[in-house]
mmCIF file of the N, C-alpha and C atoms, coordinates in Angstrom:
data_MODEL
# 
_entry.id   MODEL 
# 
loop_
_atom_site.group_PDB 
_atom_site.id 
_atom_site.type_symbol 
_atom_site.label_atom_id 
_atom_site.label_alt_id 
_atom_site.label_comp_id 
_atom_site.label_asym_id 
_atom_site.label_entity_id 
_atom_site.label_seq_id 
_atom_site.pdbx_PDB_ins_code 
_atom_site.Cartn_x 
_atom_site.Cartn_y 
_atom_site.Cartn_z 
_atom_site.occupancy 
_atom_site.B_iso_or_equiv 
_atom_site.pdbx_formal_charge 
_atom_site.auth_seq_id 
_atom_site.auth_comp_id 
_atom_site.auth_asym_id 
_atom_site.auth_atom_id 
_atom_site.pdbx_PDB_model_num 
ATOM 1   N N  . ALA A 1 1  ? 0.754  -1.169 -0.023  1.00 0.00 ? 1  ALA A N  1 
ATOM 2   C CA . ALA A 1 1  ? 0.133  -0.171 -0.234  1.00 0.00 ? 1  ALA A CA 1 
ATOM 3   C C  . ALA A 1 1  ? 1.075  1.214  0.122   1.00 0.00 ? 1  ALA A C  1 
ATOM 4   N N  . THR A 1 2  ? 1.617  1.380  0.810   1.00 0.00 ? 2  THR A N  1 
ATOM 5   C CA . THR A 1 2  ? 2.755  2.468  1.083   1.00 0.00 ? 2  THR A CA 1 
ATOM 6   C C  . THR A 1 2  ? 2.983  2.766  -0.572  1.00 0.00 ? 2  THR A C  1 
ATOM 7   N N  . LEU A 1 3  ? 4.476  1.573  -1.631  1.00 0.00 ? 3  LEU A N  1 
ATOM 8   C CA . LEU A 1 3  ? 4.524  1.930  -2.364  1.00 0.00 ? 3  LEU A CA 1 
ATOM 9   C C  . LEU A 1 3  ? 2.907  2.335  -3.623  1.00 0.00 ? 3  LEU A C  1 
ATOM 10  N N  . SER A 1 4  ? 1.728  2.487  -3.514  1.00 0.00 ? 4  SER A N  1 
ATOM 11  C CA . SER A 1 4  ? 0.905  2.745  -4.818  1.00 0.00 ? 4  SER A CA 1 
ATOM 12  C C  . SER A 1 4  ? 1.044  3.971  -4.240  1.00 0.00 ? 4  SER A C  1 
ATOM 13  N N  . LEU A 1 5  ? 0.301  4.562  -2.900  1.00 0.00 ? 5  LEU A N  1 
ATOM 14  C CA . LEU A 1 5  ? 1.073  6.088  -2.524  1.00 0.00 ? 5  LEU A CA 1 
ATOM 15  C C  . LEU A 1 5  ? 1.746  6.915  -2.753  1.00 0.00 ? 5  LEU A C  1 
ATOM 16  N N  . MET A 1 6  ? 2.772  5.973  -2.692  1.00 0.00 ? 6  MET A N  1 
ATOM 17  C CA . MET A 1 6  ? 4.239  6.974  -3.040  1.00 0.00 ? 6  MET A CA 1 
ATOM 18  C C  . MET A 1 6  ? 4.122  7.306  -4.452  1.00 0.00 ? 6  MET A C  1 
ATOM 19  N N  . ASP A 1 7  ? 3.737  6.188  -5.273  1.00 0.00 ? 7  ASP A N  1 
ATOM 20  C CA . ASP A 1 7  ? 3.168  6.401  -6.746  1.00 0.00 ? 7  ASP A CA 1 
ATOM 21  C C  . ASP A 1 7  ? 2.440  7.875  -6.788  1.00 0.00 ? 7  ASP A C  1 
ATOM 22  N N  . LEU A 1 8  ? 1.314  7.496  -5.951  1.00 0.00 ? 8  LEU A N  1 
ATOM 23  C CA . LEU A 1 8  ? -0.058 8.200  -6.275  1.00 0.00 ? 8  LEU A CA 1 
ATOM 24  C C  . LEU A 1 8  ? 0.630  9.796  -6.137  1.00 0.00 ? 8  LEU A C  1 
ATOM 25  N N  . ILE A 1 9  ? 1.796  9.980  -5.047  1.00 0.00 ? 9  ILE A N  1 
ATOM 26  C CA . ILE A 1 9  ? 1.463  11.288 -4.299  1.00 0.00 ? 9  ILE A CA 1 
ATOM 27  C C  . ILE A 1 9  ? 2.370  11.855 -6.652  1.00 0.00 ? 9  ILE A C  1 
ATOM 28  N N  . LYS A 1 10 ? 3.419  10.666 -6.582  1.00 0.00 ? 10 LYS A N  1 
ATOM 29  C CA . LYS A 1 10 ? 4.826  10.845 -7.439  1.00 0.00 ? 10 LYS A CA 1 
ATOM 30  C C  . LYS A 1 10 ? 3.764  11.786 -8.410  1.00 0.00 ? 10 LYS A C  1 
ATOM 31  N N  . VAL A 1 11 ? 2.571  11.874 -9.302  1.00 0.00 ? 11 VAL A N  1 
ATOM 32  C CA . VAL A 1 11 ? 1.754  11.612 -10.469 1.00 0.00 ? 11 VAL A CA 1 
ATOM 33  C C  . VAL A 1 11 ? 0.894  12.972 -9.936  1.00 0.00 ? 11 VAL A C  1 
ATOM 34  N N  . LEU A 1 12 ? 0.841  13.285 -8.718  1.00 0.00 ? 12 LEU A N  1 
ATOM 35  C CA . LEU A 1 12 ? -0.258 14.198 -8.620  1.00 0.00 ? 12 LEU A CA 1 
ATOM 36  C C  . LEU A 1 12 ? 1.305  15.282 -9.026  1.00 0.00 ? 12 LEU A C  1 
ATOM 37  N N  . TYR A 1 13 ? 2.202  14.823 -7.910  1.00 0.00 ? 13 TYR A N  1 
ATOM 38  C CA . TYR A 1 13 ? 3.558  16.055 -8.259  1.00 0.00 ? 13 TYR A CA 1 
ATOM 39  C C  . TYR A 1 13 ? 3.600  16.517 -9.547  1.00 0.00 ? 13 TYR A C  1 
ATOM 40  N N  . GLU A 1 14 ? 4.023  15.556 -10.240 1.00 0.00 ? 14 GLU A N  1 
ATOM 41  C CA . GLU A 1 14 ? 4.655  16.021 -11.745 1.00 0.00 ? 14 GLU A CA 1 
ATOM 42  C C  . GLU A 1 14 ? 2.423  16.787 -12.494 1.00 0.00 ? 14 GLU A C  1 
ATOM 43  N N  . ILE A 1 15 ? 1.654  16.485 -12.320 1.00 0.00 ? 15 ILE A N  1 
ATOM 44  C CA . ILE A 1 15 ? 0.734  16.840 -12.748 1.00 0.00 ? 15 ILE A CA 1 
ATOM 45  C C  . ILE A 1 15 ? 0.111  17.959 -11.978 1.00 0.00 ? 15 ILE A C  1 
ATOM 46  N N  . SER A 1 16 ? 1.078  18.565 -10.975 1.00 0.00 ? 16 SER A N  1 
ATOM 47  C CA . SER A 1 16 ? 0.319  19.628 -10.105 1.00 0.00 ? 16 SER A CA 1 
ATOM 48  C C  . SER A 1 16 ? 1.263  20.878 -10.978 1.00 0.00 ? 16 SER A C  1 
ATOM 49  N N  . PRO A 1 17 ? -0.451 21.806 -10.937 1.00 0.00 ? 17 PRO A N  1 
ATOM 50  C CA . PRO A 1 17 ? 0.799  23.109 -11.476 1.00 0.00 ? 17 PRO A CA 1 
ATOM 51  C C  . PRO A 1 17 ? 1.755  23.958 -10.657 1.00 0.00 ? 17 PRO A C  1 
ATOM 52  N N  . HIS A 1 18 ? 1.921  23.312 -8.913  1.00 0.00 ? 18 HIS A N  1 
ATOM 53  C CA . HIS A 1 18 ? 2.124  24.970 -8.514  1.00 0.00 ? 18 HIS A CA 1 
ATOM 54  C C  . HIS A 1 18 ? 2.850  23.462 -7.420  1.00 0.00 ? 18 HIS A C  1 
ATOM 55  N N  . PRO A 1 19 ? 4.122  22.737 -7.910  1.00 0.00 ? 19 PRO A N  1 
ATOM 56  C CA . PRO A 1 19 ? 5.154  21.930 -7.203  1.00 0.00 ? 19 PRO A CA 1 
ATOM 57  C C  . PRO A 1 19 ? 5.051  22.032 -5.916  1.00 0.00 ? 19 PRO A C  1 
ATOM 58  N N  . LYS A 1 20 ? 6.037  23.346 -5.757  1.00 0.00 ? 20 LYS A N  1 
ATOM 59  C CA . LYS A 1 20 ? 6.151  23.867 -4.090  1.00 0.00 ? 20 LYS A CA 1 
ATOM 60  C C  . LYS A 1 20 ? 4.797  23.562 -3.137  1.00 0.00 ? 20 LYS A C  1 
ATOM 61  N N  . GLU A 1 21 ? 4.149  24.241 -4.235  1.00 0.00 ? 21 GLU A N  1 
ATOM 62  C CA . GLU A 1 21 ? 3.037  24.154 -2.802  1.00 0.00 ? 21 GLU A CA 1 
ATOM 63  C C  . GLU A 1 21 ? 2.374  22.513 -2.551  1.00 0.00 ? 21 GLU A C  1 
ATOM 64  N N  . PHE A 1 22 ? 2.162  22.283 -3.261  1.00 0.00 ? 22 PHE A N  1 
ATOM 65  C CA . PHE A 1 22 ? 1.903  20.854 -3.538  1.00 0.00 ? 22 PHE A CA 1 
ATOM 66  C C  . PHE A 1 22 ? 3.223  20.029 -2.375  1.00 0.00 ? 22 PHE A C  1 
ATOM 67  N N  . LEU A 1 23 ? 4.152  20.106 -2.142  1.00 0.00 ? 23 LEU A N  1 
ATOM 68  C CA . LEU A 1 23 ? 4.697  19.691 -1.623  1.00 0.00 ? 23 LEU A CA 1 
ATOM 69  C C  . LEU A 1 23 ? 5.164  20.375 -0.252  1.00 0.00 ? 23 LEU A C  1 
ATOM 70  N N  . SER A 1 24 ? 4.459  21.092 -0.252  1.00 0.00 ? 24 SER A N  1 
ATOM 71  C CA . SER A 1 24 ? 4.847  21.784 0.703   1.00 0.00 ? 24 SER A CA 1 
ATOM 72  C C  . SER A 1 24 ? 2.892  21.743 1.640   1.00 0.00 ? 24 SER A C  1 
ATOM 73  N N  . LYS A 1 25 ? 2.432  21.890 1.444   1.00 0.00 ? 25 LYS A N  1 
ATOM 74  C CA . LYS A 1 25 ? 0.591  22.028 1.949   1.00 0.00 ? 25 LYS A CA 1 
ATOM 75  C C  . LYS A 1 25 ? 0.573  20.271 2.393   1.00 0.00 ? 25 LYS A C  1 
ATOM 76  N N  . ASN A 1 26 ? 1.569  19.650 1.610   1.00 0.00 ? 26 ASN A N  1 
ATOM 77  C CA . ASN A 1 26 ? 0.279  18.556 2.194   1.00 0.00 ? 26 ASN A CA 1 
ATOM 78  C C  . ASN A 1 26 ? 1.648  17.591 2.985   1.00 0.00 ? 26 ASN A C  1 
ATOM 79  N N  . ARG A 1 27 ? 2.931  18.523 3.012   1.00 0.00 ? 27 ARG A N  1 
ATOM 80  C CA . ARG A 1 27 ? 3.461  17.826 3.617   1.00 0.00 ? 27 ARG A CA 1 
ATOM 81  C C  . ARG A 1 27 ? 4.957  16.583 3.427   1.00 0.00 ? 27 ARG A C  1 
ATOM 82  N N  . VAL A 1 28 ? 4.983  16.284 2.117   1.00 0.00 ? 28 VAL A N  1 
ATOM 83  C CA . VAL A 1 28 ? 4.852  15.293 1.835   1.00 0.00 ? 28 VAL A CA 1 
ATOM 84  C C  . VAL A 1 28 ? 6.404  15.254 2.439   1.00 0.00 ? 28 VAL A C  1 
ATOM 85  N N  . ILE A 1 29 ? 7.679  16.269 1.623   1.00 0.00 ? 29 ILE A N  1 
ATOM 86  C CA . ILE A 1 29 ? 9.558  15.882 2.526   1.00 0.00 ? 29 ILE A CA 1 
ATOM 87  C C  . ILE A 1 29 ? 9.367  15.277 3.460   1.00 0.00 ? 29 ILE A C  1 
ATOM 88  N N  . PRO A 1 30 ? 8.647  15.995 4.603   1.00 0.00 ? 30 PRO A N  1 
ATOM 89  C CA . PRO A 1 30 ? 8.523  15.029 5.442   1.00 0.00 ? 30 PRO A CA 1 
ATOM 90  C C  . PRO A 1 30 ? 7.878  13.783 6.031   1.00 0.00 ? 30 PRO A C  1 
ATOM 91  N N  . ALA A 1 31 ? 6.869  13.569 5.694   1.00 0.00 ? 31 ALA A N  1 
ATOM 92  C CA . ALA A 1 31 ? 6.998  12.209 5.770   1.00 0.00 ? 31 ALA A CA 1 
ATOM 93  C C  . ALA A 1 31 ? 7.554  10.979 4.358   1.00 0.00 ? 31 ALA A C  1 
ATOM 94  N N  . LEU A 1 32 ? 8.712  11.227 3.068   1.00 0.00 ? 32 LEU A N  1 
ATOM 95  C CA . LEU A 1 32 ? 9.086  10.443 2.516   1.00 0.00 ? 32 LEU A CA 1 
ATOM 96  C C  . LEU A 1 32 ? 10.775 10.707 4.275   1.00 0.00 ? 32 LEU A C  1 
ATOM 97  N N  . LYS A 1 33 ? 11.085 12.035 4.568   1.00 0.00 ? 33 LYS A N  1 
ATOM 98  C CA . LYS A 1 33 ? 12.172 11.303 5.583   1.00 0.00 ? 33 LYS A CA 1 
ATOM 99  C C  . LYS A 1 33 ? 12.180 10.524 6.198   1.00 0.00 ? 33 LYS A C  1 
ATOM 100 N N  . MET A 1 34 ? 10.745 10.726 7.357   1.00 0.00 ? 34 MET A N  1 
ATOM 101 C CA . MET A 1 34 ? 10.343 9.632  7.574   1.00 0.00 ? 34 MET A CA 1 
ATOM 102 C C  . MET A 1 34 ? 10.673 8.444  7.786   1.00 0.00 ? 34 MET A C  1 
ATOM 103 N N  . ILE A 1 35 ? 10.246 8.329  6.461   1.00 0.00 ? 35 ILE A N  1 
ATOM 104 C CA . ILE A 1 35 ? 10.342 6.750  5.085   1.00 0.00 ? 35 ILE A CA 1 
ATOM 105 C C  . ILE A 1 35 ? 11.207 6.107  5.456   1.00 0.00 ? 35 ILE A C  1 
ATOM 106 N N  . VAL A 1 36 ? 12.315 6.900  5.137   1.00 0.00 ? 36 VAL A N  1 
ATOM 107 C CA . VAL A 1 36 ? 13.639 6.447  4.773   1.00 0.00 ? 36 VAL A CA 1 
ATOM 108 C C  . VAL A 1 36 ? 14.238 6.260  5.628   1.00 0.00 ? 36 VAL A C  1 
ATOM 109 N N  . ALA A 1 37 ? 14.269 6.874  7.453   1.00 0.00 ? 37 ALA A N  1 
ATOM 110 C CA . ALA A 1 37 ? 15.289 6.877  8.979   1.00 0.00 ? 37 ALA A CA 1 
ATOM 111 C C  . ALA A 1 37 ? 13.550 5.585  9.118   1.00 0.00 ? 37 ALA A C  1 
ATOM 112 N N  . SER A 1 38 ? 12.908 5.018  9.010   1.00 0.00 ? 38 SER A N  1 
ATOM 113 C CA . SER A 1 38 ? 12.198 3.813  9.991   1.00 0.00 ? 38 SER A CA 1 
ATOM 114 C C  . SER A 1 38 ? 12.886 3.029  9.616   1.00 0.00 ? 38 SER A C  1 
ATOM 115 N N  . ASN A 1 39 ? 12.949 2.199  10.748  1.00 0.00 ? 39 ASN A N  1 
ATOM 116 C CA . ASN A 1 39 ? 13.887 1.122  10.843  1.00 0.00 ? 39 ASN A CA 1 
ATOM 117 C C  . ASN A 1 39 ? 12.958 -0.322 10.875  1.00 0.00 ? 39 ASN A C  1 
ATOM 118 N N  . ASN A 1 40 ? 11.833 -0.497 9.956   1.00 0.00 ? 40 ASN A N  1 
ATOM 119 C CA . ASN A 1 40 ? 11.142 -1.461 8.910   1.00 0.00 ? 40 ASN A CA 1 
ATOM 120 C C  . ASN A 1 40 ? 12.042 -1.917 7.479   1.00 0.00 ? 40 ASN A C  1 
ATOM 121 N N  . ALA A 1 41 ? 13.916 -1.408 7.763   1.00 0.00 ? 41 ALA A N  1 
ATOM 122 C CA . ALA A 1 41 ? 13.920 -1.764 6.895   1.00 0.00 ? 41 ALA A CA 1 
ATOM 123 C C  . ALA A 1 41 ? 14.183 -3.732 6.457   1.00 0.00 ? 41 ALA A C  1 
ATOM 124 N N  . GLY A 1 42 ? 14.282 -4.099 7.368   1.00 0.00 ? 42 GLY A N  1 
ATOM 125 C CA . GLY A 1 42 ? 14.351 -5.246 7.136   1.00 0.00 ? 42 GLY A CA 1 
ATOM 126 C C  . GLY A 1 42 ? 12.986 -6.553 7.783   1.00 0.00 ? 42 GLY A C  1 
ATOM 127 N N  . GLU A 1 43 ? 11.880 -5.298 7.530   1.00 0.00 ? 43 GLU A N  1 
ATOM 128 C CA . GLU A 1 43 ? 10.771 -6.124 6.913   1.00 0.00 ? 43 GLU A CA 1 
ATOM 129 C C  . GLU A 1 43 ? 10.560 -5.980 5.715   1.00 0.00 ? 43 GLU A C  1 
ATOM 130 N N  . GLN A 1 44 ? 9.766  -7.387 4.721   1.00 0.00 ? 44 GLN A N  1 
ATOM 131 C CA . GLN A 1 44 ? 9.917  -7.634 3.457   1.00 0.00 ? 44 GLN A CA 1 
ATOM 132 C C  . GLN A 1 44 ? 8.694  -6.570 3.503   1.00 0.00 ? 44 GLN A C  1 
ATOM 133 N N  . GLY A 1 45 ? 9.835  -5.506 2.249   1.00 0.00 ? 45 GLY A N  1 
ATOM 134 C CA . GLY A 1 45 ? 8.987  -4.493 0.762   1.00 0.00 ? 45 GLY A CA 1 
ATOM 135 C C  . GLY A 1 45 ? 9.793  -3.438 2.036   1.00 0.00 ? 45 GLY A C  1 
ATOM 136 N N  . GLY A 1 46 ? 10.074 -3.579 3.445   1.00 0.00 ? 46 GLY A N  1 
ATOM 137 C CA . GLY A 1 46 ? 10.783 -2.261 3.495   1.00 0.00 ? 46 GLY A CA 1 
ATOM 138 C C  . GLY A 1 46 ? 11.952 -1.896 2.428   1.00 0.00 ? 46 GLY A C  1 
ATOM 139 N N  . THR A 1 47 ? 12.478 -2.411 3.198   1.00 0.00 ? 47 THR A N  1 
ATOM 140 C CA . THR A 1 47 ? 14.161 -1.623 2.069   1.00 0.00 ? 47 THR A CA 1 
ATOM 141 C C  . THR A 1 47 ? 13.696 -0.893 0.725   1.00 0.00 ? 47 THR A C  1 
ATOM 142 N N  . LEU A 1 48 ? 12.842 -1.851 0.004   1.00 0.00 ? 48 LEU A N  1 
ATOM 143 C CA . LEU A 1 48 ? 12.531 -1.599 -1.466  1.00 0.00 ? 48 LEU A CA 1 
ATOM 144 C C  . LEU A 1 48 ? 11.103 0.232  -1.362  1.00 0.00 ? 48 LEU A C  1 
ATOM 145 N N  . ILE A 1 49 ? 11.093 -0.224 -0.360  1.00 0.00 ? 49 ILE A N  1 
ATOM 146 C CA . ILE A 1 49 ? 10.395 1.660  0.117   1.00 0.00 ? 49 ILE A CA 1 
ATOM 147 C C  . ILE A 1 49 ? 10.878 2.395  0.723   1.00 0.00 ? 49 ILE A C  1 
ATOM 148 N N  . GLN A 1 50 ? 11.761 1.807  1.249   1.00 0.00 ? 50 GLN A N  1 
ATOM 149 C CA . GLN A 1 50 ? 12.827 3.190  1.888   1.00 0.00 ? 50 GLN A CA 1 
ATOM 150 C C  . GLN A 1 50 ? 13.966 3.925  -0.385  1.00 0.00 ? 50 GLN A C  1 
ATOM 151 N N  . ILE A 1 51 ? 14.236 3.252  -0.711  1.00 0.00 ? 51 ILE A N  1 
ATOM 152 C CA . ILE A 1 51 ? 15.118 3.385  -1.747  1.00 0.00 ? 51 ILE A CA 1 
ATOM 153 C C  . ILE A 1 51 ? 13.742 4.169  -2.654  1.00 0.00 ? 51 ILE A C  1 
ATOM 154 N N  . GLN A 1 52 ? 11.986 3.558  -2.559  1.00 0.00 ? 52 GLN A N  1 
ATOM 155 C CA . GLN A 1 52 ? 11.402 4.437  -3.593  1.00 0.00 ? 52 GLN A CA 1 
ATOM 156 C C  . GLN A 1 52 ? 11.298 6.476  -2.726  1.00 0.00 ? 52 GLN A C  1 
ATOM 157 N N  . ALA A 1 53 ? 11.849 5.655  -0.855  1.00 0.00 ? 53 ALA A N  1 
ATOM 158 C CA . ALA A 1 53 ? 11.202 6.987  -1.097  1.00 0.00 ? 53 ALA A CA 1 
ATOM 159 C C  . ALA A 1 53 ? 12.141 8.562  -0.609  1.00 0.00 ? 53 ALA A C  1 
ATOM 160 N N  . LYS A 1 54 ? 13.917 7.080  -1.226  1.00 0.00 ? 54 LYS A N  1 
ATOM 161 C CA . LYS A 1 54 ? 14.806 8.188  -1.113  1.00 0.00 ? 54 LYS A CA 1 
ATOM 162 C C  . LYS A 1 54 ? 14.837 8.787  -2.847  1.00 0.00 ? 54 LYS A C  1 
ATOM 163 N N  . ASN A 1 55 ? 14.446 8.195  -3.444  1.00 0.00 ? 55 ASN A N  1 
ATOM 164 C CA . ASN A 1 55 ? 13.991 8.682  -5.501  1.00 0.00 ? 55 ASN A CA 1 
ATOM 165 C C  . ASN A 1 55 ? 13.465 9.833  -5.624  1.00 0.00 ? 55 ASN A C  1 
ATOM 166 N N  . LEU A 1 56 ? 12.305 9.826  -4.635  1.00 0.00 ? 56 LEU A N  1 
ATOM 167 C CA . LEU A 1 56 ? 10.890 11.019 -4.428  1.00 0.00 ? 56 LEU A CA 1 
ATOM 168 C C  . LEU A 1 56 ? 12.046 11.937 -3.763  1.00 0.00 ? 56 LEU A C  1 
ATOM 169 N N  . LEU A 1 57 ? 12.886 11.882 -2.857  1.00 0.00 ? 57 LEU A N  1 
ATOM 170 C CA . LEU A 1 57 ? 12.842 13.171 -2.317  1.00 0.00 ? 57 LEU A CA 1 
ATOM 171 C C  . LEU A 1 57 ? 14.218 13.654 -3.407  1.00 0.00 ? 57 LEU A C  1 
ATOM 172 N N  . LYS A 1 58 ? 15.039 12.486 -3.988  1.00 0.00 ? 58 LYS A N  1 
ATOM 173 C CA . LYS A 1 58 ? 15.649 12.974 -4.885  1.00 0.00 ? 58 LYS A CA 1 
ATOM 174 C C  . LYS A 1 58 ? 15.194 13.755 -6.344  1.00 0.00 ? 58 LYS A C  1 
ATOM 175 N N  . THR A 1 59 ? 13.592 13.891 -6.434  1.00 0.00 ? 59 THR A N  1 
ATOM 176 C CA . THR A 1 59 ? 13.007 14.556 -7.534  1.00 0.00 ? 59 THR A CA 1 
ATOM 177 C C  . THR A 1 59 ? 12.346 15.179 -6.671  1.00 0.00 ? 59 THR A C  1 
ATOM 178 N N  . PHE A 1 60 ? 12.131 15.483 -5.653  1.00 0.00 ? 60 PHE A N  1 
ATOM 179 C CA . PHE A 1 60 ? 11.408 16.326 -5.280  1.00 0.00 ? 60 PHE A CA 1 
ATOM 180 C C  . PHE A 1 60 ? 12.368 17.808 -4.806  1.00 0.00 ? 60 PHE A C  1 
ATOM 181 N N  . SER A 1 61 ? 13.728 17.623 -4.738  1.00 0.00 ? 61 SER A N  1 
ATOM 182 C CA . SER A 1 61 ? 14.625 18.047 -3.878  1.00 0.00 ? 61 SER A CA 1 
ATOM 183 C C  . SER A 1 61 ? 14.966 19.096 -5.052  1.00 0.00 ? 61 SER A C  1 
ATOM 184 N N  . VAL A 1 62 ? 14.422 19.473 -6.037  1.00 0.00 ? 62 VAL A N  1 
ATOM 185 C CA . VAL A 1 62 ? 14.317 20.798 -6.687  1.00 0.00 ? 62 VAL A CA 1 
ATOM 186 C C  . VAL A 1 62 ? 13.505 21.254 -6.489  1.00 0.00 ? 62 VAL A C  1 
ATOM 187 N N  . ASN A 1 63 ? 12.551 21.414 -6.039  1.00 0.00 ? 63 ASN A N  1 
ATOM 188 C CA . ASN A 1 63 ? 10.774 21.989 -5.503  1.00 0.00 ? 63 ASN A CA 1 
ATOM 189 C C  . ASN A 1 63 ? 11.082 22.095 -4.175  1.00 0.00 ? 63 ASN A C  1 
ATOM 190 N N  . ALA A 1 64 ? 12.347 21.676 -3.361  1.00 0.00 ? 64 ALA A N  1 
ATOM 191 C CA . ALA A 1 64 ? 12.085 21.806 -1.973  1.00 0.00 ? 64 ALA A CA 1 
ATOM 192 C C  . ALA A 1 64 ? 12.146 22.701 -1.677  1.00 0.00 ? 64 ALA A C  1 
ATOM 193 N N  . ILE A 1 65 ? 11.416 23.004 -0.517  1.00 0.00 ? 65 ILE A N  1 
ATOM 194 C CA . ILE A 1 65 ? 11.658 24.340 0.163   1.00 0.00 ? 65 ILE A CA 1 
ATOM 195 C C  . ILE A 1 65 ? 11.797 24.395 1.321   1.00 0.00 ? 65 ILE A C  1 
ATOM 196 N N  . ILE A 1 66 ? 12.976 25.575 2.091   1.00 0.00 ? 66 ILE A N  1 
ATOM 197 C CA . ILE A 1 66 ? 13.802 25.226 2.709   1.00 0.00 ? 66 ILE A CA 1 
ATOM 198 C C  . ILE A 1 66 ? 13.782 26.111 3.510   1.00 0.00 ? 66 ILE A C  1 
# 
């Protein structure tokens, strides 16, 4: 379910007319950072989820609000 949600977030980001606002309003960056930092890597699929979260953070870093 988490991977599907991350795919949905990516699609919404790509079609958003205001990507910076989308990221900040929906608190996407902090949520992805929390996934990357989680200790669920040992669970089945946990590593894949963390890799996808890292990839999204890289993609979104262009529009991140600091």
